[in-house]
mmCIF file of the N, C-alpha and C atoms, coordinates in Angstrom:
data_MODEL
# 
_entry.id   MODEL 
# 
loop_
_atom_site.group_PDB 
_atom_site.id 
_atom_site.type_symbol 
_atom_site.label_atom_id 
_atom_site.label_alt_id 
_atom_site.label_comp_id 
_atom_site.label_asym_id 
_atom_site.label_entity_id 
_atom_site.label_seq_id 
_atom_site.pdbx_PDB_ins_code 
_atom_site.Cartn_x 
_atom_site.Cartn_y 
_atom_site.Cartn_z 
_atom_site.occupancy 
_atom_site.B_iso_or_equiv 
_atom_site.pdbx_formal_charge 
_atom_site.auth_seq_id 
_atom_site.auth_comp_id 
_atom_site.auth_asym_id 
_atom_site.auth_atom_id 
_atom_site.pdbx_PDB_model_num 
ATOM 1   N N  . MET A 1 1  ? 0.844   -1.181 0.000   1.00 0.00 ? 1  MET A N  1 
ATOM 2   C CA . MET A 1 1  ? 0.000   0.000  0.000   1.00 0.00 ? 1  MET A CA 1 
ATOM 3   C C  . MET A 1 1  ? 0.888   1.243  0.000   1.00 0.00 ? 1  MET A C  1 
ATOM 4   N N  . GLN A 1 2  ? 0.572   2.188  -0.841  1.00 0.00 ? 2  GLN A N  1 
ATOM 5   C CA . GLN A 1 2  ? 1.355   3.414  -0.945  1.00 0.00 ? 2  GLN A CA 1 
ATOM 6   C C  . GLN A 1 2  ? 0.950   4.400  0.147   1.00 0.00 ? 2  GLN A C  1 
ATOM 7   N N  . THR A 1 3  ? 1.928   5.068  0.724   1.00 0.00 ? 3  THR A N  1 
ATOM 8   C CA . THR A 1 3  ? 1.660   6.070  1.739   1.00 0.00 ? 3  THR A CA 1 
ATOM 9   C C  . THR A 1 3  ? 1.650   7.451  1.099   1.00 0.00 ? 3  THR A C  1 
ATOM 10  N N  . LEU A 1 4  ? 1.278   8.440  1.884   1.00 0.00 ? 4  LEU A N  1 
ATOM 11  C CA . LEU A 1 4  ? 1.206   9.810  1.401   1.00 0.00 ? 4  LEU A CA 1 
ATOM 12  C C  . LEU A 1 4  ? 2.602   10.323 1.064   1.00 0.00 ? 4  LEU A C  1 
ATOM 13  N N  . PHE A 1 5  ? 2.773   10.772 -0.154  1.00 0.00 ? 5  PHE A N  1 
ATOM 14  C CA . PHE A 1 5  ? 4.034   11.363 -0.599  1.00 0.00 ? 5  PHE A CA 1 
ATOM 15  C C  . PHE A 1 5  ? 3.910   12.871 -0.470  1.00 0.00 ? 5  PHE A C  1 
ATOM 16  N N  . ILE A 1 6  ? 4.851   13.497 0.228   1.00 0.00 ? 6  ILE A N  1 
ATOM 17  C CA . ILE A 1 6  ? 4.848   14.949 0.398   1.00 0.00 ? 6  ILE A CA 1 
ATOM 18  C C  . ILE A 1 6  ? 6.044   15.515 -0.364  1.00 0.00 ? 6  ILE A C  1 
ATOM 19  N N  . PRO A 1 7  ? 5.786   16.295 -1.422  1.00 0.00 ? 7  PRO A N  1 
ATOM 20  C CA . PRO A 1 7  ? 6.902   16.869 -2.182  1.00 0.00 ? 7  PRO A CA 1 
ATOM 21  C C  . PRO A 1 7  ? 7.634   17.942 -1.378  1.00 0.00 ? 7  PRO A C  1 
ATOM 22  N N  . ASP A 1 8  ? 8.869   18.214 -1.761  1.00 0.00 ? 8  ASP A N  1 
ATOM 23  C CA . ASP A 1 8  ? 9.651   19.247 -1.085  1.00 0.00 ? 8  ASP A CA 1 
ATOM 24  C C  . ASP A 1 8  ? 9.049   20.633 -1.310  1.00 0.00 ? 8  ASP A C  1 
ATOM 25  N N  . LYS A 1 9  ? 8.541   20.867 -2.544  1.00 0.00 ? 9  LYS A N  1 
ATOM 26  C CA . LYS A 1 9  ? 8.008   22.187 -2.868  1.00 0.00 ? 9  LYS A CA 1 
ATOM 27  C C  . LYS A 1 9  ? 6.993   22.065 -3.999  1.00 0.00 ? 9  LYS A C  1 
ATOM 28  N N  . ILE A 1 10 ? 5.918   22.838 -3.889  1.00 0.00 ? 10 ILE A N  1 
ATOM 29  C CA . ILE A 1 10 ? 4.919   22.967 -4.954  1.00 0.00 ? 10 ILE A CA 1 
ATOM 30  C C  . ILE A 1 10 ? 4.887   24.446 -5.338  1.00 0.00 ? 10 ILE A C  1 
ATOM 31  N N  . GLN A 1 11 ? 5.075   24.731 -6.610  1.00 0.00 ? 11 GLN A N  1 
ATOM 32  C CA . GLN A 1 11 ? 5.043   26.110 -7.102  1.00 0.00 ? 11 GLN A CA 1 
ATOM 33  C C  . GLN A 1 11 ? 3.824   26.273 -8.009  1.00 0.00 ? 11 GLN A C  1 
ATOM 34  N N  . ILE A 1 12 ? 2.967   27.258 -7.694  1.00 0.00 ? 12 ILE A N  1 
ATOM 35  C CA . ILE A 1 12 ? 1.773   27.526 -8.489  1.00 0.00 ? 12 ILE A CA 1 
ATOM 36  C C  . ILE A 1 12 ? 1.815   28.989 -8.933  1.00 0.00 ? 12 ILE A C  1 
ATOM 37  N N  . ASP A 1 13 ? 1.697   29.199 -10.238 1.00 0.00 ? 13 ASP A N  1 
ATOM 38  C CA . ASP A 1 13 ? 1.650   30.543 -10.810 1.00 0.00 ? 13 ASP A CA 1 
ATOM 39  C C  . ASP A 1 13 ? 0.404   30.645 -11.679 1.00 0.00 ? 13 ASP A C  1 
ATOM 40  N N  . PHE A 1 14 ? -0.238  31.796 -11.647 1.00 0.00 ? 14 PHE A N  1 
ATOM 41  C CA . PHE A 1 14 ? -1.452  32.008 -12.426 1.00 0.00 ? 14 PHE A CA 1 
ATOM 42  C C  . PHE A 1 14 ? -1.166  32.883 -13.634 1.00 0.00 ? 14 PHE A C  1 
ATOM 43  N N  . PHE A 1 15 ? -1.842  32.553 -14.745 1.00 0.00 ? 15 PHE A N  1 
ATOM 44  C CA . PHE A 1 15 ? -1.696  33.290 -15.989 1.00 0.00 ? 15 PHE A CA 1 
ATOM 45  C C  . PHE A 1 15 ? -3.068  33.617 -16.555 1.00 0.00 ? 15 PHE A C  1 
ATOM 46  N N  . ASP A 1 16 ? -3.176  34.722 -17.287 1.00 0.00 ? 16 ASP A N  1 
ATOM 47  C CA . ASP A 1 16 ? -4.438  35.068 -17.928 1.00 0.00 ? 16 ASP A CA 1 
ATOM 48  C C  . ASP A 1 16 ? -4.571  34.290 -19.245 1.00 0.00 ? 16 ASP A C  1 
ATOM 49  N N  . SER A 1 17 ? -5.631  34.546 -19.989 1.00 0.00 ? 17 SER A N  1 
ATOM 50  C CA . SER A 1 17 ? -5.904  33.800 -21.226 1.00 0.00 ? 17 SER A CA 1 
ATOM 51  C C  . SER A 1 17 ? -4.871  34.071 -22.318 1.00 0.00 ? 17 SER A C  1 
ATOM 52  N N  . ASN A 1 18 ? -4.090  35.148 -22.183 1.00 0.00 ? 18 ASN A N  1 
ATOM 53  C CA . ASN A 1 18 ? -3.022  35.456 -23.145 1.00 0.00 ? 18 ASN A CA 1 
ATOM 54  C C  . ASN A 1 18 ? -1.662  34.957 -22.672 1.00 0.00 ? 18 ASN A C  1 
ATOM 55  N N  . ASN A 1 19 ? -1.676  34.145 -21.635 1.00 0.00 ? 19 ASN A N  1 
ATOM 56  C CA . ASN A 1 19 ? -0.466  33.549 -21.057 1.00 0.00 ? 19 ASN A CA 1 
ATOM 57  C C  . ASN A 1 19 ? 0.453   34.584 -20.400 1.00 0.00 ? 19 ASN A C  1 
ATOM 58  N N  . ASN A 1 20 ? -0.125  35.694 -19.958 1.00 0.00 ? 20 ASN A N  1 
ATOM 59  C CA . ASN A 1 20 ? 0.619   36.695 -19.193 1.00 0.00 ? 20 ASN A CA 1 
ATOM 60  C C  . ASN A 1 20 ? 0.427   36.415 -17.704 1.00 0.00 ? 20 ASN A C  1 
ATOM 61  N N  . PRO A 1 21 ? 1.454   36.656 -16.892 1.00 0.00 ? 21 PRO A N  1 
ATOM 62  C CA . PRO A 1 21 ? 1.300   36.439 -15.450 1.00 0.00 ? 21 PRO A CA 1 
ATOM 63  C C  . PRO A 1 21 ? 0.134   37.244 -14.879 1.00 0.00 ? 21 PRO A C  1 
ATOM 64  N N  . LEU A 1 22 ? -0.655  36.609 -14.048 1.00 0.00 ? 22 LEU A N  1 
ATOM 65  C CA . LEU A 1 22 ? -1.792  37.256 -13.412 1.00 0.00 ? 22 LEU A CA 1 
ATOM 66  C C  . LEU A 1 22 ? -1.343  37.720 -12.023 1.00 0.00 ? 22 LEU A C  1 
ATOM 67  N N  . HIS A 1 23 ? -1.121  39.011 -11.887 1.00 0.00 ? 23 HIS A N  1 
ATOM 68  C CA . HIS A 1 23 ? -0.624  39.581 -10.625 1.00 0.00 ? 23 HIS A CA 1 
ATOM 69  C C  . HIS A 1 23 ? -1.803  39.886 -9.702  1.00 0.00 ? 23 HIS A C  1 
ATOM 70  N N  . GLN A 1 24 ? -2.303  38.838 -9.051  1.00 0.00 ? 24 GLN A N  1 
ATOM 71  C CA . GLN A 1 24 ? -3.450  38.966 -8.158  1.00 0.00 ? 24 GLN A CA 1 
ATOM 72  C C  . GLN A 1 24 ? -3.110  38.297 -6.836  1.00 0.00 ? 24 GLN A C  1 
ATOM 73  N N  . ASP A 1 25 ? -3.144  39.077 -5.767  1.00 0.00 ? 25 ASP A N  1 
ATOM 74  C CA . ASP A 1 25 ? -2.857  38.484 -4.466  1.00 0.00 ? 25 ASP A CA 1 
ATOM 75  C C  . ASP A 1 25 ? -4.119  37.903 -3.839  1.00 0.00 ? 25 ASP A C  1 
ATOM 76  N N  . LYS A 1 26 ? -3.903  37.092 -2.847  1.00 0.00 ? 26 LYS A N  1 
ATOM 77  C CA . LYS A 1 26 ? -4.954  36.495 -2.021  1.00 0.00 ? 26 LYS A CA 1 
ATOM 78  C C  . LYS A 1 26 ? -5.925  35.599 -2.791  1.00 0.00 ? 26 LYS A C  1 
ATOM 79  N N  . ILE A 1 27 ? -5.424  34.894 -3.804  1.00 0.00 ? 27 ILE A N  1 
ATOM 80  C CA . ILE A 1 27 ? -6.214  33.838 -4.435  1.00 0.00 ? 27 ILE A CA 1 
ATOM 81  C C  . ILE A 1 27 ? -6.099  32.627 -3.518  1.00 0.00 ? 27 ILE A C  1 
ATOM 82  N N  . LEU A 1 28 ? -7.228  32.100 -3.106  1.00 0.00 ? 28 LEU A N  1 
ATOM 83  C CA . LEU A 1 28 ? -7.256  30.985 -2.159  1.00 0.00 ? 28 LEU A CA 1 
ATOM 84  C C  . LEU A 1 28 ? -7.072  29.664 -2.900  1.00 0.00 ? 28 LEU A C  1 
ATOM 85  N N  . ILE A 1 29 ? -6.118  28.880 -2.428  1.00 0.00 ? 29 ILE A N  1 
ATOM 86  C CA . ILE A 1 29 ? -5.803  27.586 -3.025  1.00 0.00 ? 29 ILE A CA 1 
ATOM 87  C C  . ILE A 1 29 ? -6.007  26.499 -1.974  1.00 0.00 ? 29 ILE A C  1 
ATOM 88  N N  . GLY A 1 30 ? -6.622  25.415 -2.402  1.00 0.00 ? 30 GLY A N  1 
ATOM 89  C CA . GLY A 1 30 ? -6.770  24.241 -1.553  1.00 0.00 ? 30 GLY A CA 1 
ATOM 90  C C  . GLY A 1 30 ? -6.312  23.017 -2.322  1.00 0.00 ? 30 GLY A C  1 
ATOM 91  N N  . ILE A 1 31 ? -5.804  22.035 -1.615  1.00 0.00 ? 31 ILE A N  1 
ATOM 92  C CA . ILE A 1 31 ? -5.332  20.792 -2.217  1.00 0.00 ? 31 ILE A CA 1 
ATOM 93  C C  . ILE A 1 31 ? -6.121  19.648 -1.599  1.00 0.00 ? 31 ILE A C  1 
ATOM 94  N N  . ARG A 1 32 ? -6.626  18.764 -2.449  1.00 0.00 ? 32 ARG A N  1 
ATOM 95  C CA . ARG A 1 32 ? -7.330  17.570 -1.952  1.00 0.00 ? 32 ARG A CA 1 
ATOM 96  C C  . ARG A 1 32 ? -6.570  16.337 -2.408  1.00 0.00 ? 32 ARG A C  1 
ATOM 97  N N  . THR A 1 33 ? -6.211  15.507 -1.453  1.00 0.00 ? 33 THR A N  1 
ATOM 98  C CA . THR A 1 33 ? -5.601  14.221 -1.771  1.00 0.00 ? 33 THR A CA 1 
ATOM 99  C C  . THR A 1 33 ? -6.675  13.149 -1.619  1.00 0.00 ? 33 THR A C  1 
ATOM 100 N N  . PHE A 1 34 ? -6.694  12.211 -2.518  1.00 0.00 ? 34 PHE A N  1 
ATOM 101 C CA . PHE A 1 34 ? -7.707  11.165 -2.513  1.00 0.00 ? 34 PHE A CA 1 
ATOM 102 C C  . PHE A 1 34 ? -7.120  9.867  -1.967  1.00 0.00 ? 34 PHE A C  1 
ATOM 103 N N  . ALA A 1 35 ? -7.752  9.358  -0.936  1.00 0.00 ? 35 ALA A N  1 
ATOM 104 C CA . ALA A 1 35 ? -7.304  8.118  -0.310  1.00 0.00 ? 35 ALA A CA 1 
ATOM 105 C C  . ALA A 1 35 ? -7.858  6.916  -1.068  1.00 0.00 ? 35 ALA A C  1 
ATOM 106 N N  . ASN A 1 36 ? -7.145  5.788  -0.975  1.00 0.00 ? 36 ASN A N  1 
ATOM 107 C CA . ASN A 1 36 ? -7.616  4.562  -1.624  1.00 0.00 ? 36 ASN A CA 1 
ATOM 108 C C  . ASN A 1 36 ? -8.863  4.009  -0.940  1.00 0.00 ? 36 ASN A C  1 
ATOM 109 N N  . HIS A 1 37 ? -8.944  4.153  0.369   1.00 0.00 ? 37 HIS A N  1 
ATOM 110 C CA . HIS A 1 37 ? -10.052 3.556  1.112   1.00 0.00 ? 37 HIS A CA 1 
ATOM 111 C C  . HIS A 1 37 ? -11.024 4.630  1.602   1.00 0.00 ? 37 HIS A C  1 
ATOM 112 N N  . LYS A 1 38 ? -10.598 5.479  2.482   1.00 0.00 ? 38 LYS A N  1 
ATOM 113 C CA . LYS A 1 38 ? -11.408 6.594  2.961   1.00 0.00 ? 38 LYS A CA 1 
ATOM 114 C C  . LYS A 1 38 ? -10.493 7.628  3.591   1.00 0.00 ? 38 LYS A C  1 
ATOM 115 N N  . ASN A 1 39 ? -11.064 8.670  4.110   1.00 0.00 ? 39 ASN A N  1 
ATOM 116 C CA . ASN A 1 39 ? -10.306 9.738  4.757   1.00 0.00 ? 39 ASN A CA 1 
ATOM 117 C C  . ASN A 1 39 ? -9.456  10.553 3.792   1.00 0.00 ? 39 ASN A C  1 
ATOM 118 N N  . ASP A 1 40 ? -10.090 11.071 2.738   1.00 0.00 ? 40 ASP A N  1 
ATOM 119 C CA . ASP A 1 40 ? -9.402  12.029 1.869   1.00 0.00 ? 40 ASP A CA 1 
ATOM 120 C C  . ASP A 1 40 ? -8.905  13.186 2.728   1.00 0.00 ? 40 ASP A C  1 
ATOM 121 N N  . ILE A 1 41 ? -7.833  13.816 2.297   1.00 0.00 ? 41 ILE A N  1 
ATOM 122 C CA . ILE A 1 41 ? -7.242  14.905 3.072   1.00 0.00 ? 41 ILE A CA 1 
ATOM 123 C C  . ILE A 1 41 ? -7.339  16.196 2.272   1.00 0.00 ? 41 ILE A C  1 
ATOM 124 N N  . ASP A 1 42 ? -7.891  17.234 2.898   1.00 0.00 ? 42 ASP A N  1 
ATOM 125 C CA . ASP A 1 42 ? -7.952  18.565 2.307   1.00 0.00 ? 42 ASP A CA 1 
ATOM 126 C C  . ASP A 1 42 ? -6.934  19.447 3.012   1.00 0.00 ? 42 ASP A C  1 
ATOM 127 N N  . LEU A 1 43 ? -6.084  20.085 2.235   1.00 0.00 ? 43 LEU A N  1 
ATOM 128 C CA . LEU A 1 43 ? -5.074  20.999 2.765   1.00 0.00 ? 43 LEU A CA 1 
ATOM 129 C C  . LEU A 1 43 ? -5.419  22.404 2.317   1.00 0.00 ? 43 LEU A C  1 
ATOM 130 N N  . SER A 1 44 ? -5.621  23.291 3.247   1.00 0.00 ? 44 SER A N  1 
ATOM 131 C CA . SER A 1 44 ? -5.934  24.679 2.919   1.00 0.00 ? 44 SER A CA 1 
ATOM 132 C C  . SER A 1 44 ? -5.990  25.481 4.204   1.00 0.00 ? 44 SER A C  1 
ATOM 133 N N  . PRO A 1 45 ? -6.021  26.763 4.177   1.00 0.00 ? 45 PRO A N  1 
ATOM 134 C CA . PRO A 1 45 ? -5.945  27.629 3.002   1.00 0.00 ? 45 PRO A CA 1 
ATOM 135 C C  . PRO A 1 45 ? -4.503  28.027 2.711   1.00 0.00 ? 45 PRO A C  1 
ATOM 136 N N  . PHE A 1 46 ? -4.225  28.199 1.455   1.00 0.00 ? 46 PHE A N  1 
ATOM 137 C CA . PHE A 1 46 ? -2.963  28.762 0.995   1.00 0.00 ? 46 PHE A CA 1 
ATOM 138 C C  . PHE A 1 46 ? -3.325  29.948 0.112   1.00 0.00 ? 46 PHE A C  1 
ATOM 139 N N  . LEU A 1 47 ? -2.612  31.065 0.246   1.00 0.00 ? 47 LEU A N  1 
ATOM 140 C CA . LEU A 1 47 ? -2.923  32.285 -0.493  1.00 0.00 ? 47 LEU A CA 1 
ATOM 141 C C  . LEU A 1 47 ? -1.753  32.710 -1.373  1.00 0.00 ? 47 LEU A C  1 
ATOM 142 N N  . THR A 1 48 ? -2.075  33.210 -2.569  1.00 0.00 ? 48 THR A N  1 
ATOM 143 C CA . THR A 1 48 ? -1.034  33.720 -3.454  1.00 0.00 ? 48 THR A CA 1 
ATOM 144 C C  . THR A 1 48 ? -0.495  35.044 -2.928  1.00 0.00 ? 48 THR A C  1 
ATOM 145 N N  . ASP A 1 49 ? 0.711   35.378 -3.354  1.00 0.00 ? 49 ASP A N  1 
ATOM 146 C CA . ASP A 1 49 ? 1.308   36.665 -3.000  1.00 0.00 ? 49 ASP A CA 1 
ATOM 147 C C  . ASP A 1 49 ? 0.875   37.734 -4.000  1.00 0.00 ? 49 ASP A C  1 
ATOM 148 N N  . SER A 1 50 ? 1.438   38.926 -3.899  1.00 0.00 ? 50 SER A N  1 
ATOM 149 C CA . SER A 1 50 ? 1.031   40.039 -4.760  1.00 0.00 ? 50 SER A CA 1 
ATOM 150 C C  . SER A 1 50 ? 1.376   39.811 -6.228  1.00 0.00 ? 50 SER A C  1 
ATOM 151 N N  . LEU A 1 51 ? 2.246   38.849 -6.521  1.00 0.00 ? 51 LEU A N  1 
ATOM 152 C CA . LEU A 1 51 ? 2.589   38.530 -7.905  1.00 0.00 ? 51 LEU A CA 1 
ATOM 153 C C  . LEU A 1 51 ? 1.730   37.396 -8.465  1.00 0.00 ? 51 LEU A C  1 
ATOM 154 N N  . GLY A 1 52 ? 0.770   36.934 -7.678  1.00 0.00 ? 52 GLY A N  1 
ATOM 155 C CA . GLY A 1 52 ? -0.082  35.834 -8.126  1.00 0.00 ? 52 GLY A CA 1 
ATOM 156 C C  . GLY A 1 52 ? 0.627   34.502 -8.088  1.00 0.00 ? 52 GLY A C  1 
ATOM 157 N N  . SER A 1 53 ? 1.597   34.379 -7.233  1.00 0.00 ? 53 SER A N  1 
ATOM 158 C CA . SER A 1 53 ? 2.412   33.181 -7.137  1.00 0.00 ? 53 SER A CA 1 
ATOM 159 C C  . SER A 1 53 ? 2.250   32.556 -5.756  1.00 0.00 ? 53 SER A C  1 
ATOM 160 N N  . LEU A 1 54 ? 2.398   31.250 -5.702  1.00 0.00 ? 54 LEU A N  1 
ATOM 161 C CA . LEU A 1 54 ? 2.285   30.538 -4.435  1.00 0.00 ? 54 LEU A CA 1 
ATOM 162 C C  . LEU A 1 54 ? 3.326   29.434 -4.394  1.00 0.00 ? 54 LEU A C  1 
ATOM 163 N N  . THR A 1 55 ? 4.087   29.386 -3.329  1.00 0.00 ? 55 THR A N  1 
ATOM 164 C CA . THR A 1 55 ? 5.028   28.298 -3.082  1.00 0.00 ? 55 THR A CA 1 
ATOM 165 C C  . THR A 1 55 ? 4.609   27.618 -1.794  1.00 0.00 ? 55 THR A C  1 
ATOM 166 N N  . ILE A 1 56 ? 4.353   26.318 -1.890  1.00 0.00 ? 56 ILE A N  1 
ATOM 167 C CA . ILE A 1 56 ? 3.979   25.522 -0.723  1.00 0.00 ? 56 ILE A CA 1 
ATOM 168 C C  . ILE A 1 56 ? 5.119   24.539 -0.475  1.00 0.00 ? 56 ILE A C  1 
ATOM 169 N N  . THR A 1 57 ? 5.689   24.586 0.716   1.00 0.00 ? 57 THR A N  1 
ATOM 170 C CA . THR A 1 57 ? 6.789   23.679 1.058   1.00 0.00 ? 57 THR A CA 1 
ATOM 171 C C  . THR A 1 57 ? 6.261   22.476 1.834   1.00 0.00 ? 57 THR A C  1 
ATOM 172 N N  . SER A 1 58 ? 7.100   21.465 1.968   1.00 0.00 ? 58 SER A N  1 
ATOM 173 C CA . SER A 1 58 ? 6.701   20.293 2.753   1.00 0.00 ? 58 SER A CA 1 
ATOM 174 C C  . SER A 1 58 ? 6.442   20.696 4.203   1.00 0.00 ? 58 SER A C  1 
ATOM 175 N N  . ALA A 1 59 ? 7.174   21.692 4.699   1.00 0.00 ? 59 ALA A N  1 
ATOM 176 C CA . ALA A 1 59 ? 6.936   22.177 6.070   1.00 0.00 ? 59 ALA A CA 1 
ATOM 177 C C  . ALA A 1 59 ? 5.551   22.805 6.181   1.00 0.00 ? 59 ALA A C  1 
ATOM 178 N N  . ASP A 1 60 ? 5.115   23.543 5.146   1.00 0.00 ? 60 ASP A N  1 
ATOM 179 C CA . ASP A 1 60 ? 3.767   24.130 5.140   1.00 0.00 ? 60 ASP A CA 1 
ATOM 180 C C  . ASP A 1 60 ? 2.700   23.039 5.177   1.00 0.00 ? 60 ASP A C  1 
ATOM 181 N N  . ILE A 1 61 ? 2.918   21.992 4.401   1.00 0.00 ? 61 ILE A N  1 
ATOM 182 C CA . ILE A 1 61 ? 1.949   20.887 4.339   1.00 0.00 ? 61 ILE A CA 1 
ATOM 183 C C  . ILE A 1 61 ? 1.886   20.170 5.693   1.00 0.00 ? 61 ILE A C  1 
ATOM 184 N N  . LYS A 1 62 ? 3.036   19.889 6.283   1.00 0.00 ? 62 LYS A N  1 
ATOM 185 C CA . LYS A 1 62 ? 3.064   19.209 7.584   1.00 0.00 ? 62 LYS A CA 1 
ATOM 186 C C  . LYS A 1 62 ? 2.401   20.062 8.662   1.00 0.00 ? 62 LYS A C  1 
ATOM 187 N N  . LYS A 1 63 ? 2.651   21.362 8.637   1.00 0.00 ? 63 LYS A N  1 
ATOM 188 C CA . LYS A 1 63 ? 2.019   22.272 9.600   1.00 0.00 ? 63 LYS A CA 1 
ATOM 189 C C  . LYS A 1 63 ? 0.501   22.258 9.428   1.00 0.00 ? 63 LYS A C  1 
ATOM 190 N N  . ASN A 1 64 ? 0.045   22.259 8.171   1.00 0.00 ? 64 ASN A N  1 
ATOM 191 C CA . ASN A 1 64 ? -1.385  22.224 7.884   1.00 0.00 ? 64 ASN A CA 1 
ATOM 192 C C  . ASN A 1 64 ? -2.006  20.919 8.379   1.00 0.00 ? 64 ASN A C  1 
ATOM 193 N N  . LEU A 1 65 ? -1.316  19.802 8.169   1.00 0.00 ? 65 LEU A N  1 
ATOM 194 C CA . LEU A 1 65 ? -1.818  18.504 8.639   1.00 0.00 ? 65 LEU A CA 1 
ATOM 195 C C  . LEU A 1 65 ? -1.899  18.463 10.161  1.00 0.00 ? 65 LEU A C  1 
ATOM 196 N N  . LEU A 1 66 ? -0.885  18.984 10.840  1.00 0.00 ? 66 LEU A N  1 
ATOM 197 C CA . LEU A 1 66 ? -0.904  19.015 12.308  1.00 0.00 ? 66 LEU A CA 1 
ATOM 198 C C  . LEU A 1 66 ? -2.044  19.885 12.831  1.00 0.00 ? 66 LEU A C  1 
ATOM 199 N N  . GLN A 1 67 ? -2.278  21.005 12.176  1.00 0.00 ? 67 GLN A N  1 
ATOM 200 C CA . GLN A 1 67 ? -3.374  21.891 12.579  1.00 0.00 ? 67 GLN A CA 1 
ATOM 201 C C  . GLN A 1 67 ? -4.710  21.184 12.411  1.00 0.00 ? 67 GLN A C  1 
ATOM 202 N N  . GLN A 1 68 ? -4.879  20.432 11.315  1.00 0.00 ? 68 GLN A N  1 
ATOM 203 C CA . GLN A 1 68 ? -6.116  19.681 11.113  1.00 0.00 ? 68 GLN A CA 1 
ATOM 204 C C  . GLN A 1 68 ? -6.289  18.622 12.191  1.00 0.00 ? 68 GLN A C  1 
ATOM 205 N N  . ASP A 1 69 ? -5.207  17.921 12.532  1.00 0.00 ? 69 ASP A N  1 
ATOM 206 C CA . ASP A 1 69 ? -5.283  16.911 13.592  1.00 0.00 ? 69 ASP A CA 1 
ATOM 207 C C  . ASP A 1 69 ? -5.711  17.541 14.906  1.00 0.00 ? 69 ASP A C  1 
ATOM 208 N N  . ASN A 1 70 ? -5.168  18.707 15.232  1.00 0.00 ? 70 ASN A N  1 
ATOM 209 C CA . ASN A 1 70 ? -5.540  19.389 16.466  1.00 0.00 ? 70 ASN A CA 1 
ATOM 210 C C  . ASN A 1 70 ? -7.011  19.802 16.446  1.00 0.00 ? 70 ASN A C  1 
ATOM 211 N N  . ASN A 1 71 ? -7.510  20.274 15.309  1.00 0.00 ? 71 ASN A N  1 
ATOM 212 C CA . ASN A 1 71 ? -8.913  20.662 15.196  1.00 0.00 ? 71 ASN A CA 1 
ATOM 213 C C  . ASN A 1 71 ? -9.835  19.461 15.364  1.00 0.00 ? 71 ASN A C  1 
ATOM 214 N N  . ILE A 1 72 ? -9.470  18.339 14.775  1.00 0.00 ? 72 ILE A N  1 
ATOM 215 C CA . ILE A 1 72 ? -10.278 17.116 14.910  1.00 0.00 ? 72 ILE A CA 1 
ATOM 216 C C  . ILE A 1 72 ? -10.288 16.666 16.367  1.00 0.00 ? 72 ILE A C  1 
ATOM 217 N N  . PHE A 1 73 ? -9.128  16.691 17.014  1.00 0.00 ? 73 PHE A N  1 
ATOM 218 C CA . PHE A 1 73 ? -9.026  16.277 18.420  1.00 0.00 ? 73 PHE A CA 1 
ATOM 219 C C  . PHE A 1 73 ? -9.898  17.170 19.301  1.00 0.00 ? 73 PHE A C  1 
ATOM 220 N N  . ARG A 1 74 ? -9.876  18.494 19.060  1.00 0.00 ? 74 ARG A N  1 
ATOM 221 C CA . ARG A 1 74 ? -10.703 19.411 19.856  1.00 0.00 ? 74 ARG A CA 1 
ATOM 222 C C  . ARG A 1 74 ? -12.190 19.127 19.644  1.00 0.00 ? 74 ARG A C  1 
ATOM 223 N N  . ARG A 1 75 ? -12.583 18.860 18.397  1.00 0.00 ? 75 ARG A N  1 
ATOM 224 C CA . ARG A 1 75 ? -14.001 18.561 18.127  1.00 0.00 ? 75 ARG A CA 1 
ATOM 225 C C  . ARG A 1 75 ? -14.424 17.269 18.804  1.00 0.00 ? 75 ARG A C  1 
ATOM 226 N N  . LEU A 1 76 ? -13.566 16.264 18.777  1.00 0.00 ? 76 LEU A N  1 
ATOM 227 C CA . LEU A 1 76 ? -13.896 14.987 19.426  1.00 0.00 ? 76 LEU A CA 1 
ATOM 228 C C  . LEU A 1 76 ? -14.016 15.180 20.932  1.00 0.00 ? 76 LEU A C  1 
ATOM 229 N N  . ASN A 1 77 ? -13.142 15.991 21.521  1.00 0.00 ? 77 ASN A N  1 
ATOM 230 C CA . ASN A 1 77 ? -13.187 16.228 22.964  1.00 0.00 ? 77 ASN A CA 1 
ATOM 231 C C  . ASN A 1 77 ? -14.437 17.008 23.365  1.00 0.00 ? 77 ASN A C  1 
ATOM 232 N N  . SER A 1 78 ? -14.978 17.801 22.472  1.00 0.00 ? 78 SER A N  1 
ATOM 233 C CA . SER A 1 78 ? -16.161 18.592 22.805  1.00 0.00 ? 78 SER A CA 1 
ATOM 234 C C  . SER A 1 78 ? -17.456 17.790 22.700  1.00 0.00 ? 78 SER A C  1 
ATOM 235 N N  . CYS A 1 79 ? -17.381 16.586 22.120  1.00 0.00 ? 79 CYS A N  1 
ATOM 236 C CA . CYS A 1 79 ? -18.588 15.760 21.983  1.00 0.00 ? 79 CYS A CA 1 
ATOM 237 C C  . CYS A 1 79 ? -18.954 15.182 23.350  1.00 0.00 ? 79 CYS A C  1 
ATOM 238 N N  . LYS A 1 80 ? -20.260 15.108 23.577  1.00 0.00 ? 80 LYS A N  1 
ATOM 239 C CA . LYS A 1 80 ? -20.728 14.507 24.833  1.00 0.00 ? 80 LYS A CA 1 
ATOM 240 C C  . LYS A 1 80 ? -20.756 13.002 24.682  1.00 0.00 ? 80 LYS A C  1 
ATOM 241 N N  . ARG A 1 81 ? -20.462 12.322 25.759  1.00 0.00 ? 81 ARG A N  1 
ATOM 242 C CA . ARG A 1 81 ? -20.486 10.846 25.732  1.00 0.00 ? 81 ARG A CA 1 
ATOM 243 C C  . ARG A 1 81 ? -21.771 10.328 26.281  1.00 0.00 ? 81 ARG A C  1 
# 
């Protein structure tokens, strides 16, 4: 069974219909990984900079995953038994 592969860096740049760089900040990006069995993982939010560019590092992804784990743990703890 294959495990989750986390790349060192993901670079995303936006272009208009004429293939010119789209200099728009705060474009919200989300990443969805699809699991073989269940528990797909959504990673977000990531925002572009003023040049319309976004670099996501493996450290950013790991931080996002840890934050999601903490949110799930808090929600589970708030449930009544």
